[in-house]
C-alpha positions in Angstrom: 223.2 -107.7 -5.4 225.4 -106.3 -2.9 229.0 -104.5 -3.4 231.7 -107.0 -2.5 235.0 -105.9 -0.7 237.2 -104.5 -3.5 240.8 -104.7 -3.6 244.0 -104.5 -5.8 243.1 -105.0 -9.3 246.2 -105.3 -12.1 245.8 -105.2 -15.7 247.5 -107.8 -17.7 251.1 -106.6 -18.1 251.1 -105.6 -14.7 252.0 -101.6 -15.3 248.4 -100.6 -14.1 246.7 -101.2 -11.0 244.1 -99.8 -9.0 242.5 -100.0 -5.2 238.7 -100.0 -5.6 236.4 -99.7 -2.4 234.0 -102.1 -3.7 233.6 -104.7 -6.7 230.9 -106.9 -8.2 230.3 -109.2 -11.3 226.2 -109.2 -12.3 224.7 -111.6 -13.9 222.2 -110.1 -15.5 221.5 -106.5 -17.2 219.2 -105.7 -14.0 221.5 -106.8 -11.6 223.9 -104.5 -13.4 221.5 -101.7 -13.2 220.7 -101.8 -9.6 224.4 -101.8 -8.9 225.2 -98.8 -10.9 222.5 -96.7 -9.3 223.4 -97.8 -5.5 226.8 -96.8 -6.6 225.3 -93.3 -8.0 223.5 -92.6 -4.7 226.9 -93.9 -2.7 228.9 -91.1 -4.8 230.9 -93.9 -6.0 233.0 -93.6 -9.0 232.3 -96.9 -11.5 234.7 -98.4 -14.1 234.9 -101.8 -15.7 237.9 -103.9 -15.8 237.3 -105.9 -19.0 239.9 -108.2 -19.5 242.6 -105.9 -18.5 244.2 -105.6 -21.9 244.7 -102.0 -22.2 247.8 -100.7 -21.0 246.4 -96.9 -19.9 244.9 -95.9 -16.9 241.3 -96.5 -18.2 240.3 -99.0 -15.8 241.4 -97.6 -12.4 239.0 -96.6 -9.6 239.1 -95.9 -6.3 234.8 -96.7 -6.1 233.2 -100.0 -7.6 234.8 -101.8 -10.1 232.5 -104.1 -12.4 233.6 -106.8 -13.9 231.2 -108.7 -16.5 232.8 -111.7 -16.2 229.2 -113.6 -15.9 227.7 -111.3 -18.4 229.1 -113.3 -21.7 227.7 -115.0 -24.6 226.1 -114.5 -27.9 222.5 -113.2 -27.2 221.0 -113.4 -30.6 222.1 -114.4 -34.2 220.2 -112.5 -36.9 221.4 -114.7 -40.5 219.0 -112.7 -42.3 220.0 -109.2 -41.6 223.8 -110.5 -40.9 223.9 -109.0 -37.4 224.5 -110.9 -33.8 224.1 -109.3 -30.1 226.7 -110.1 -27.5 227.1 -109.5 -23.7 229.7 -106.4 -22.9 231.5 -109.3 -21.3 231.9 -111.8 -24.3 235.0 -112.6 -25.3 236.2 -112.2 -28.7 237.1 -115.7 -29.6 234.0 -116.7 -27.9 232.3 -114.3 -30.8 234.6 -116.5 -33.1 233.4 -120.0 -32.3 229.8 -119.3 -32.1 229.8 -117.0 -35.4 231.6 -120.4 -37.0 228.7 -122.6 -36.3 226.2 -120.4 -37.3 228.1 -120.0 -41.0 229.2 -116.2 -40.4 232.4 -114.3 -39.4 233.6 -111.0 -37.7 234.1 -108.3 -40.9 237.9 -108.3 -39.5 239.6 -108.6 -36.0 243.2 -107.9 -34.6 245.8 -110.4 -33.5 244.8 -110.8 -29.6 241.3 -112.4 -29.5 241.0 -112.9 -25.7 239.7 -109.2 -24.6 236.1 -108.4 -23.7 234.3 -107.3 -27.1 232.9 -103.8 -25.2 236.3 -103.0 -23.8 238.2 -103.9 -27.2 235.4 -102.4 -29.5 234.9 -99.3 -27.7 238.7 -98.3 -27.5 239.6 -98.3 -31.0 241.0 -101.7 -31.4 241.6 -102.8 -35.1 243.2 -105.2 -37.0 244.6 -104.3 -40.7 243.2 -103.9 -44.0 243.3 -100.3 -46.2 239.6 -100.8 -46.8 238.5 -102.0 -43.5 237.3 -100.1 -40.7 238.6 -100.8 -37.4 235.9 -103.3 -34.9 234.1 -100.6 -33.7 232.9 -99.8 -37.0 231.1 -103.0 -37.0 228.6 -101.8 -34.2 225.4 -101.6 -34.9 223.5 -100.8 -31.5 224.4 -101.2 -28.2 222.6 -101.3 -24.7 224.4 -98.4 -21.9 223.2 -98.4 -18.6 223.5 -95.0 -17.2 224.8 -94.0 -14.1 220.8 -93.6 -12.5 220.3 -97.2 -13.6 218.2 -96.3 -16.4 218.7 -98.4 -20.0 219.7 -96.3 -23.4 219.3 -98.4 -26.4 221.4 -97.3 -29.0 220.4 -98.3 -32.7 221.0 -97.0 -36.0 218.3 -94.7 -35.8 220.0 -92.2 -34.3 223.3 -92.4 -35.9 225.2 -89.2 -34.3 224.8 -91.1 -30.5 225.8 -94.0 -32.3 228.4 -92.2 -33.7 229.2 -91.1 -30.5 229.0 -94.6 -28.1 231.3 -96.7 -30.4 234.4 -95.7 -29.4 234.0 -93.8 -26.0 235.9 -95.8 -23.5 233.0 -96.2 -21.3 232.4 -93.0 -20.2 229.1 -93.1 -21.3 227.3 -95.8 -19.5 228.2 -99.6 -18.9 227.6 -101.5 -21.7 225.7 -104.0 -21.3 225.4 -105.4 -24.8 226.2 -104.5 -28.2 224.9 -105.3 -31.6 227.5 -105.9 -34.2 227.2 -106.3 -38.1 228.9 -109.7 -39.0 229.1 -111.3 -42.8 228.9 -114.6 -44.4 231.8 -117.2 -43.1 234.9 -117.2 -44.9 238.5 -118.4 -44.9 241.9 -116.8 -44.7 245.0 -117.6 -46.4 247.6 -116.3 -44.5 251.3 -115.8 -45.8 254.2 -115.1 -43.8 257.7 -114.2 -45.4 261.0 -112.0 -44.8 261.8 -108.8 -46.8 264.5 -106.4 -45.7 263.4 -102.9 -45.2 263.9 -101.0 -48.3 262.0 -103.9 -50.1 259.2 -104.0 -48.0 259.0 -99.9 -48.5 259.0 -100.5 -52.1 256.1 -102.8 -52.4 254.2 -101.2 -49.2 251.4 -99.5 -51.7 251.1 -102.5 -53.8 250.8 -104.7 -51.0 248.0 -102.9 -49.6 246.4 -102.3 -52.2 246.4 -106.0 -53.5 245.6 -108.1 -50.2 242.7 -108.0 -47.9 245.3 -107.6 -44.9 248.4 -106.5 -45.0 251.0 -106.0 -42.2 254.3 -106.2 -40.7 256.6 -106.2 -37.8 260.1 -104.7 -38.2 262.5 -106.1 -36.4 266.1 -104.1 -35.5 267.9 -107.4 -34.3 267.6 -110.4 -34.8 266.4 -110.9 -31.0 263.3 -108.9 -31.9 261.0 -111.6 -33.6 261.3 -113.5 -30.0 260.3 -110.7 -28.0 256.8 -111.1 -30.0 257.0 -115.2 -30.6 257.2 -114.4 -34.5 258.1 -117.8 -36.1 261.8 -117.7 -37.8 261.0 -117.0 -41.7 264.6 -117.6 -42.8 263.6 -120.2 -45.3 260.8 -118.2 -47.1 263.1 -114.6 -47.2 263.9 -112.6 -49.7 267.5 -111.5 -48.2 270.0 -113.0 -46.1 269.7 -110.0 -43.3 268.7 -111.1 -40.0 268.6 -107.5 -38.7 266.4 -104.2 -39.8 264.5 -107.0 -41.5 260.3 -106.9 -41.9 258.3 -109.8 -40.8 255.5 -109.9 -43.5 251.9 -111.2 -43.8 249.0 -111.0 -46.2 245.7 -112.5 -45.7 243.2 -112.7 -48.4 239.4 -114.4 -48.6 239.9 -117.6 -50.6 237.8 -121.3 -50.9 240.8 -123.2 -51.2 241.1 -126.2 -49.0 242.2 -125.6 -45.2 245.8 -126.4 -44.6 248.5 -125.4 -42.5 252.5 -125.5 -43.1 255.2 -123.5 -41.2 254.5 -120.2 -43.4 251.2 -120.4 -44.6 247.6 -121.2 -43.6 244.2 -121.7 -44.9 241.1 -121.9 -42.2 238.2 -120.2 -40.8 238.7 -116.4 -40.4 238.8 -116.0 -36.7 241.3 -118.9 -36.4 243.5 -116.8 -38.5 243.6 -114.0 -37.3 245.1 -114.2 -33.6 248.8 -114.5 -32.8 250.5 -115.6 -29.5 251.9 -113.1 -27.3 253.8 -113.3 -24.0 252.7 -110.2 -21.6 256.2 -109.0 -21.2 255.9 -105.6 -22.7 254.3 -102.2 -23.0 252.9 -100.5 -26.2 252.3 -97.6 -27.8 250.1 -97.1 -30.6 249.1 -94.1 -32.9 246.9 -93.9 -36.0 249.1 -91.6 -38.8 247.5 -90.6 -41.4 247.8 -93.0 -44.5 250.2 -90.6 -46.7 252.5 -90.1 -43.8 253.0 -93.7 -43.1 256.2 -94.5 -44.4 257.8 -91.3 -43.8 256.6 -92.0 -39.8 258.1 -95.7 -39.8 261.4 -94.5 -41.6 261.7 -91.7 -38.7 261.0 -94.0 -36.0 263.3 -97.1 -37.5 266.3 -94.2 -37.3 265.2 -93.2 -33.9 265.5 -96.7 -32.7 269.1 -97.9 -35.0 270.6 -94.4 -34.0 269.4 -93.5 -30.4 267.4 -96.0 -28.7 269.5 -98.6 -29.5 268.6 -101.0 -26.5 264.8 -100.7 -27.2 264.4 -103.7 -29.8 260.8 -104.6 -29.9 259.3 -104.6 -33.3 257.6 -102.0 -34.9 254.2 -103.2 -36.0 252.5 -101.7 -38.9 248.9 -101.8 -40.0 246.2 -100.4 -41.8 242.5 -99.3 -41.1 239.9 -97.1 -43.4 238.5 -93.9 -41.9 235.2 -94.0 -39.7 232.4 -91.8 -38.6 233.2 -92.5 -34.7 233.6 -88.9 -33.2 236.2 -90.3 -30.9 238.0 -92.8 -33.3 241.6 -92.8 -33.9 240.5 -93.3 -37.3 238.3 -90.4 -37.4 237.3 -89.4 -41.1 241.4 -90.5 -41.9 242.3 -93.8 -43.7 245.3 -94.5 -41.7 248.4 -96.9 -40.8 248.9 -97.8 -37.4 252.3 -97.3 -36.0 253.0 -99.6 -32.4 256.2 -99.7 -30.5 257.1 -101.1 -26.9 259.2 -100.8 -24.0 260.4 -104.1 -22.0 260.9 -105.2 -18.2 264.1 -104.0 -17.0 264.4 -101.1 -19.2 263.3 -97.5 -18.6 261.6 -97.0 -21.9 259.8 -93.7 -21.1 262.5 -91.7 -23.0 261.9 -93.9 -25.8 257.9 -93.5 -26.0 258.4 -90.0 -25.6 260.7 -89.4 -28.3 258.3 -91.5 -30.5 255.3 -89.5 -29.7 257.1 -86.3 -30.5 257.7 -87.6 -33.9 254.3 -88.8 -34.3 252.7 -85.4 -33.3 254.1 -84.1 -36.2 252.1 -86.2 -38.5 248.6 -85.3 -36.3 248.5 -88.6 -35.1 245.8 -89.9 -32.7 246.1 -93.0 -30.3 244.4 -96.1 -29.6 242.9 -95.5 -26.4 243.9 -98.7 -24.5 247.7 -98.2 -25.7 250.6 -96.0 -24.2 250.3 -92.0 -25.1 250.8 -88.7 -23.6 247.7 -86.6 -25.1 246.3 -84.1 -22.9 243.2 -82.0 -23.0 244.2 -79.5 -25.5 245.6 -82.5 -27.6 242.0 -84.4 -27.7 240.6 -81.1 -28.8 243.1 -80.4 -31.5 243.1 -83.9 -32.9 239.3 -84.8 -32.2 237.0 -82.4 -34.5 233.9 -83.4 -32.8 236.0 -83.6 -29.1 233.5 -80.9 -27.9 230.4 -82.4 -29.3 231.3 -85.7 -27.2 232.3 -84.0 -24.1 229.0 -81.8 -24.2 227.1 -85.3 -24.8 229.2 -87.1 -21.8 228.1 -84.4 -19.5 224.6 -84.7 -20.5 224.3 -88.7 -19.5 226.7 -88.7 -17.1 226.6 -84.9 -15.2 228.0 -86.5 -12.0 231.0 -88.0 -14.0 230.2 -91.3 -12.3 232.1 -93.3 -15.4 235.6 -91.0 -15.1 238.7 -91.4 -13.4 241.8 -89.0 -13.0 242.9 -90.0 -16.7 239.7 -89.9 -18.7 238.4 -86.4 -16.9 241.7 -84.8 -18.3 241.1 -86.4 -21.6 237.2 -86.7 -22.3 235.8 -85.1 -19.0 
């Protein structure tokens, strides 16, 4: 399979772009391996574009930019073991549709479902649930194309290698397929309502403990919810306030009959998780140790109400259990995730840096696909297995084919 002439690539919101010399979209794992090996011979860097949902420069390359658009689909369903194997370019929503047909569900997922599984899972993408890990924690194995075109087959027989690969941001090789742990199909009962901020803080622990999923959006102004396409929950509000309010959501597994109303829904799991976003923002998100969650959100709220009053995108606040993946934002750390966004036409850098400074005080770790300000020393400090990961990465990819300047600084 020959290389095609490259060109300009941009991510979904347009804040990242690169100009690659070549591009290619293989249709089989064998073609993928051939392309990667040829790039190695030509001394080219190799990155994979995925669905372009990362806000950070993880995709950029001047060498060969690969798309796995043609490597899609659920390749195997093992109902007895509750495992599936999916091609790396498969979209999360495609996985959900296939699982429903087989009476299975993803264990958890986030509120966007259009990402490619390889990119979404291995950057640390997550949903919410104080007892539920991120999506990478469900990876039971994967097949990776190394720089020389050889296939590395990773499974549970080498847990260290698996935990290294689960959140690896494409730096160990190109993921041609992944094997995921799933569970029996379930329906979710979603309920939405509005509380004022202090009521939300008072109920924080109770709601997190008593529901499979709990999260909220804090909105500093009445206009804030429109920026994330959130519904108007005034009819089910515990407060008359329109500003400094929390748009609340809980979801629980149920056997009740499917239904849908303005603020309540019962449906198959993967039909409840996603919500609608307009790509009109750039997002920073850090995983904060669970015990500091309320203090962190109070500090960022104060920053937005008193200093950066033009930054009115909601704070999104969710929960994720710790996991053993070496470079996971949740490495052996139960966490809340706190995200803020900057919008077009606003110089949001000072705001994002101030949020970064607050969250650094709690030794928070970033989602690798969302804006952050970490450098080499920060990664070494925050991730106990960072040295082991870098050594393994150099062993598997000694010439750094799968790095770019951004990733070289962080993981090289």
